[in-house]
FIPA-610406 format. One record per residue (C-alpha): residue number from 1; residue in three letters; x, y, z. Coordinates in pm, 1 decimal. Each point is the difference from the previous one (the first is absolute). Layout:
N
   k   r     east    north       up
 NUM ALA        X        Y        Z
...
// end
This chain:
131
   k   r     east    north       up
   1 MET   3939.1    397.7     37.8
   2 LEU   -285.9   -247.3    -21.7
   3 VAL   -314.4    160.3    145.7
   4 THR   -292.4   -244.5      6.9
   5 LEU   -353.5     55.0    120.7
   6 SER    -86.3   -216.6    300.4
   7 LYS   -223.2   -302.2    -50.6
   8 PHE   -206.6    145.4    285.8
   9 GLN   -104.5    296.3   -215.1
  10 LEU   -347.5    -84.4   -120.0
  11 SER     50.8     57.4   -371.1
  12 GLY    186.6    178.6   -272.4
  13 THR    350.0    136.8    -34.1
  14 LEU    153.4    293.9    181.9
  15 GLU    -66.1    208.6   -309.2
  16 GLU   -366.4   -105.2    -13.2
  17 ILE    -54.8     58.9    370.9
  18 TYR    140.5    352.3     -8.1
  19 THR   -175.9     81.0   -328.8
  20 ASP   -339.4   -139.1    101.8
  21 HIS    -18.7    180.6    335.2
  22 GLY   -126.2    348.3    -69.2
  23 GLY    122.4     15.9   -358.0
  24 CYS    360.5    -10.3    121.8
  25 SER     32.3    283.4    248.7
  26 ASP    312.6    214.1     19.8
  27 GLY    128.6   -227.3    277.4
  28 GLY    -70.9   -306.0   -212.8
  29 LYS    190.8    149.2   -293.2
  30 ALA    293.3     76.3    229.6
  31 MET     -4.2   -353.9    140.7
  32 LEU     -5.5   -152.3   -349.4
  33 ARG    303.6    207.1    -96.3
  34 LEU    182.8   -118.2    312.9
  35 VAL    -81.4   -364.7    -75.2
  36 ALA    120.3     42.6   -360.2
  37 ARG    323.7    155.0    121.8
  38 LEU     56.2   -279.1    254.1
  39 ARG    -63.2   -261.9   -268.2
  40 GLY    258.4    171.1   -220.3
  41 LEU    277.2    -16.3    259.3
  42 PRO    288.3   -246.9    -40.4
  43 ASP    -88.3   -156.3    335.5
  44 ASN    -65.5   -373.6     38.1
  45 ARG   -228.5     25.4    303.0
  46 GLU   -350.0   -141.9    -16.8
  47 VAL   -264.1    226.1    146.8
  48 TYR   -362.8    -95.3     60.3
  49 ALA   -244.2    288.3      9.4
  50 LEU   -342.4     46.2    155.3
  51 VAL   -213.5    310.3    -55.0
  52 SER   -170.4     99.5    323.2
  53 HIS   -191.6    324.6     58.5
  54 GLY    229.1    211.2   -214.6
  55 TRP    315.6   -161.9    131.8
  56 LEU    215.2   -243.4   -194.1
  57 ARG    134.2   -263.7    238.4
  58 LEU    316.0   -186.6   -101.0
  59 ARG    125.0   -334.7    134.7
  60 PRO    278.0   -239.0   -108.8
  61 GLN   -244.4   -294.6     13.6
  62 ASP   -363.9    -16.3   -100.9
  63 ASP   -109.0    -62.4    357.6
  64 PHE   -243.3    285.1     57.1
  65 PHE   -272.8    -98.6    246.6
  66 SER    196.6   -300.3    119.6
  67 GLU     46.5    -89.3    362.6
  68 ASN    365.4     92.0    -37.6
  69 PRO     71.1    269.2    263.2
  70 ASP    240.8    162.3   -246.6
  71 TYR   -295.1     85.3   -225.9
  72 PHE      7.9    350.6    147.8
  73 ARG    365.8     34.3    -98.0
  74 GLN    -55.7    152.1   -338.2
  75 VAL    102.4    304.1   -196.2
  76 VAL   -300.7    223.2    -54.7
  77 LEU    -28.2    265.8   -272.1
  78 TYR   -249.3    283.8    -19.9
  79 ALA    -61.6    261.2   -268.9
  80 PRO   -310.2    210.1     72.5
  81 ASP     65.2    205.2   -313.6
  82 GLU    267.4     52.3   -264.1
  83 LYS    209.6    231.8    218.5
  84 ARG     19.0   -181.6    334.6
  85 TYR    145.6   -339.0     83.7
  86 ALA     62.8   -190.9    321.5
  87 VAL    169.8   -326.6     90.5
  88 GLU     11.9   -177.6    334.3
  89 TYR    123.1   -319.5    158.5
  90 ILE     49.7   -154.6    343.2
  91 MET    364.9     -8.5    103.5
  92 PRO    159.6   -341.4     55.1
  93 GLU      2.6    -97.0    367.4
  94 ASP    380.9     -5.3     21.5
  95 VAL     27.8    372.0    -86.5
  96 ALA   -335.0    135.5    124.3
  97 PRO      8.2    220.4    311.2
  98 TRP   -330.0   -157.9    113.5
  99 PRO   -238.4   -269.9   -127.5
 100 GLN   -176.5     81.1   -326.8
 101 ALA    198.5    323.7    -57.6
 102 LEU   -123.3    152.4   -324.0
 103 VAL    203.3    191.8   -258.1
 104 ARG   -196.9    235.2   -224.3
 105 GLY    130.7    225.7   -272.6
 106 GLU   -177.0    247.5   -224.4
 107 THR    104.0    180.5   -315.8
 108 GLU   -142.7    197.3   -290.0
 109 SER    246.2   -150.3   -248.6
 110 GLU    -69.7   -320.0   -191.2
 111 ASP    374.6    -56.9    -48.1
 112 GLU     59.0     39.4    372.9
 113 MET   -290.2   -234.7     74.3
 114 VAL    154.6   -277.8   -210.5
 115 LYS    324.0     40.5    198.2
 116 MET   -193.1     -2.6    327.0
 117 ILE   -184.7   -318.8    -98.7
 118 LEU    330.1   -175.4    -68.5
 119 VAL    136.7    112.1    337.5
 120 ALA   -317.8   -122.6    170.3
 121 LEU     23.1   -338.9   -174.4
 122 ASP    362.0    -31.1    113.7
 123 ARG    -42.2    128.1    355.3
 124 SER   -326.2   -176.9     77.2
 125 GLY    204.0   -320.8      8.7
 126 GLU   -280.7   -195.8   -159.5
 127 TRP    160.3    -61.8   -338.1
 128 ALA    324.8   -116.6    162.0
 129 ASN   -208.1   -255.4    191.5
 130 ALA   -170.4   -114.6   -320.7
 131 ALA    322.0    -99.7   -173.5
// end
């Protein structure tokens, strides 16, 4: 999987951002491991990433901060430490029980988190729309 830092991130690489903020906190270390694992997957999706207040926001296009109303349709990852992970996304309108219905999952397993991220990328509908 190709994971690229958004052009809207002020500077650096994902690795530099997570390393420079607080000497790479436990959550930063966990996030770097997740990014490395995603990059190692045999998956041809392009993913643009934006670090925002401890969250890693993923989009199929580098359109963060655009006037595109779908900007908020993103897969969001969170790792506050090396033992807790969360992923969330807004359900596609055609399957959501109400507008902006949010799916959130949490786990303490890095392996499970990678699986959950892939499910979120698939079920968010955003990468299907990017093709």
